[in-house]
Structures are given as C-alpha cells and as structure tokens.
C-alpha positions in Angstrom: -17.3 37.6 9.9 -13.7 37.2 8.6 -13.4 39.4 5.5 -11.2 37.7 2.9 -9.6 38.9 -0.4 -8.5 36.2 -2.8 -5.8 36.9 -5.5 -4.9 34.2 -8.1 -4.3 34.7 -11.8 -6.0 31.3 -12.6 -9.7 32.2 -12.8 -11.0 28.7 -12.3 -9.0 28.2 -9.1 -9.8 31.6 -7.8 -13.6 31.3 -8.4 -13.7 27.7 -7.1 -11.9 28.6 -3.9 -14.1 31.7 -3.4 -17.2 29.6 -3.8 -16.1 27.0 -1.3 -15.0 29.6 1.2 -18.4 31.4 0.9 -20.0 28.1 2.2 -18.3 28.8 5.6 -20.5 30.6 8.1 -17.8 32.9 9.4 -16.0 33.9 6.1 -17.0 36.6 3.7 -15.1 36.8 0.4 -15.0 40.6 -0.3 -12.9 40.6 -3.5 -11.4 38.3 -6.1 -8.4 39.7 -7.9 -6.6 38.4 -11.0 -3.1 39.8 -10.3 -0.9 41.3 -7.7 -1.5 45.0 -8.6 -5.2 44.5 -8.4 -4.8 42.8 -5.0 -2.8 45.8 -3.6 -5.4 48.2 -4.9 -8.4 46.3 -3.6 -6.8 45.5 -0.3 -6.0 49.1 0.2 -9.6 50.1 -0.6 -11.4 47.3 1.3 -8.9 46.5 4.1 -9.9 42.8 4.5 -9.0 40.8 7.6 -7.0 38.3 5.5 -5.6 38.3 2.0 -5.2 34.9 0.4 -2.4 35.4 -2.2 -1.2 33.1 -4.9 2.6 33.2 -5.0 3.0 32.8 -8.8 1.1 35.8 -10.3 2.2 38.1 -13.2 3.8 41.4 -12.2 3.8 41.4 -8.4 3.9 37.9 -6.9 2.2 37.0 -3.6 5.2 37.9 -1.4 5.7 41.3 -3.1 2.0 42.0 -2.5 2.3 41.1 1.1 5.4 43.3 1.5 3.5 46.3 0.0 0.5 45.7 2.2 2.6 45.3 5.3 3.6 49.0 5.0 0.2 50.4 4.4 -2.8 48.2 5.3 -3.8 46.5 8.6 -4.4 43.1 6.9 -2.8 39.7 7.4 -1.6 37.7 4.4 -1.5 34.0 3.6 0.5 32.9 0.6 -0.5 29.7 -1.3 1.6 28.1 -4.0 1.8 25.1 -6.2 5.5 24.8 -5.7 6.2 25.3 -2.0 9.9 25.8 -2.2 11.7 26.2 1.2 13.6 29.3 0.0 10.4 31.0 -0.9 9.1 30.2 2.6 12.0 32.1 4.1 11.4 35.1 1.8 7.7 35.0 2.7 8.3 34.9 6.5 10.9 37.7 6.2 8.3 39.9 4.5 5.8 39.4 7.3 3.5 36.9 5.7 1.3 35.2 8.4 0.6 31.9 6.6 2.1 29.7 4.0 0.6 26.6 2.5 0.6 24.6 -0.8 -2.3 24.7 -3.2 -2.7 20.9 -2.7 -4.5 21.6 0.6 -8.3 21.4 0.7 -10.7 24.3 1.1 -11.6 23.2 4.7 -7.9 23.4 5.7 -7.5 26.8 4.0 -10.5 28.0 6.0 -8.9 26.8 9.2 -5.7 28.6 8.3 -7.7 31.8 7.6 -9.3 31.6 11.0 -6.0 31.1 12.8 -4.3 33.9 11.0 -7.2 36.3 11.6 -6.8 35.6 15.3 -3.2 36.7 15.2 -1.5 33.4 14.8 1.0 32.3 12.2 0.7 29.1 10.2 3.3 27.3 8.1 2.5 24.0 6.4 4.5 21.3 8.4 5.9 19.7 5.2 7.2 23.0 3.9 8.6 23.9 7.3 10.5 20.5 7.5 11.9 21.1 4.0 13.0 24.6 4.9 15.1 23.3 7.8 17.2 21.2 5.4 17.4 23.6 2.5 20.7 25.1 1.5 21.5 28.7 2.0 22.5 31.0 -0.9 26.1 30.8 -1.8 25.9 34.3 -3.4 26.9 37.5 -1.7 24.3 40.3 -1.1 25.7 42.3 -4.0 25.5 39.3 -6.4 21.9 38.8 -5.3 21.3 42.5 -6.0 22.6 42.1 -9.5 20.3 39.2 -10.2 17.3 40.9 -8.6 17.8 44.1 -10.6 18.4 42.2 -13.8 15.7 39.5 -13.4 13.6 40.9 -16.2 16.4 41.0 -18.8 17.9 44.4 -18.0 21.2 45.1 -19.8 24.5 45.3 -17.9 24.4 49.1 -18.3 20.9 49.3 -16.8 21.9 47.1 -13.8 25.0 49.2 -13.3 23.1 52.4 -13.3 20.4 51.0 -10.9 23.1 49.8 -8.4 25.5 52.7 -8.9 28.2 50.3 -10.1 30.6 50.3 -13.1 29.5 48.0 -15.9 32.7 46.0 -15.5 31.9 45.4 -11.9 28.4 44.1 -12.8 30.0 41.7 -15.4 32.4 40.5 -12.7 29.5 39.8 -10.4 27.6 38.0 -13.1 30.7 35.8 -13.9 31.0 34.9 -10.2 27.3 34.0 -10.0 27.5 31.8 -13.0 30.5 30.0 -11.6 29.0 29.5 -8.2 25.6 28.2 -9.5 27.1 26.1 -12.3 24.8 27.7 -14.9 25.6 29.2 -18.3 23.4 32.3 -18.5 22.2 35.0 -16.3 18.6 34.1 -16.9 19.3 30.5 -15.7 20.8 32.0 -12.6 17.8 34.2 -12.0 15.4 31.2 -12.4 17.5 29.1 -10.0 17.6 32.0 -7.4 13.9 32.6 -7.7 13.1 28.8 -7.3 15.2 28.7 -4.2 13.7 31.9 -2.8 17.0 33.8 -2.7 15.6 36.7 -4.7 
C-alpha cells in the first residue's frame, strides 16, 4: 500500500480527493491536513510514502512544506495548484518536489502520479513544463529578491534591514530598484508579482 498524506486548506476539495483516492486498491490516505504547519507535523509523525500538497495554503505553502520535509522526513512530495505558474514550478523543483500538477487533473491521474512518485520517478505536468521553458527569468538581483522575501508580509524597512544586516537606506534603494524594474508602484505589488512568477 502507498501511504498518502493530503494537505489542502479547502475542506471540500481535500475530503473529496481523499474519498476518491481511498477507492484505489493500492493507496491508503493516512492523514488529511488543513494547512502547511499541520502537514509538517503529521508527515513527521506518520512518515507517509507520498505527501500531496496544495501550493496555496495559509502560513506555509506547499513548496515550503516540501522544503522542510526534505530535511527531516523520508517522504516524497507532489505539489498541486490551481494556478500552475512556470516560476513556481522552478521553485518547486529546486526544493526537491517529486511531482507538480494542476488541480484541474482528475483523481485517476493524481493516483497515477502518486504511484510513479512512490516508485522514485519525478512527474511534471506536460503543459506546465512547456510553459516553464518559455517563461521569463527574474530581472531582480539576489539581494533585491531577499528584500522582497523578507518583507513579503508587510515588514517595515527597519525590520528588513535588521533581518538582512543592511542599512535602512540600502533597503530603500533596493526597493526603488525593484519597483522600477517591475514597473509597479508599491512593494506589495512587487511581492505579489514575484510570488506569481515563482521568484520568491
């Protein structure tokens, strides 16, 4: 039996997918989690063969969960998302995720991906992979991305400066450069854009 943990903050989707996967003869759903933190705790406790993680969860998203589990638990992770953005795919693969597919796929296909991943293979949805090949790279420097990453929850310039060991003026200069490069007016708009494209 392939032991599977499902994490999705949408209860209806989570329970429906769990019910459908339980119809498969070789899949056992061992946990259903409502957020990323619960997924990390339950995966650490149960050590499932595969974790099926929604990308868009409050707190820790699916990729962040996968990154944490990669350091501590011998489990393989598949990320599912309603918005399969190519940049997010790059971020997921860099974190060691074994599978990536859109939520538009049926339960039978999800089950096939779970089987492949449990056997040690990787799976990336072909449409997402094709889009990733043509997606633009980030125009931001690593330090500019650090500033956005640290300030993504609305931290002040001072807080960002302390976290990165920079002067507040340097942080302001980085933010100005980011806004100019991305053609947006606020730091939060820049954060949203960077998140959508999988840069942070």
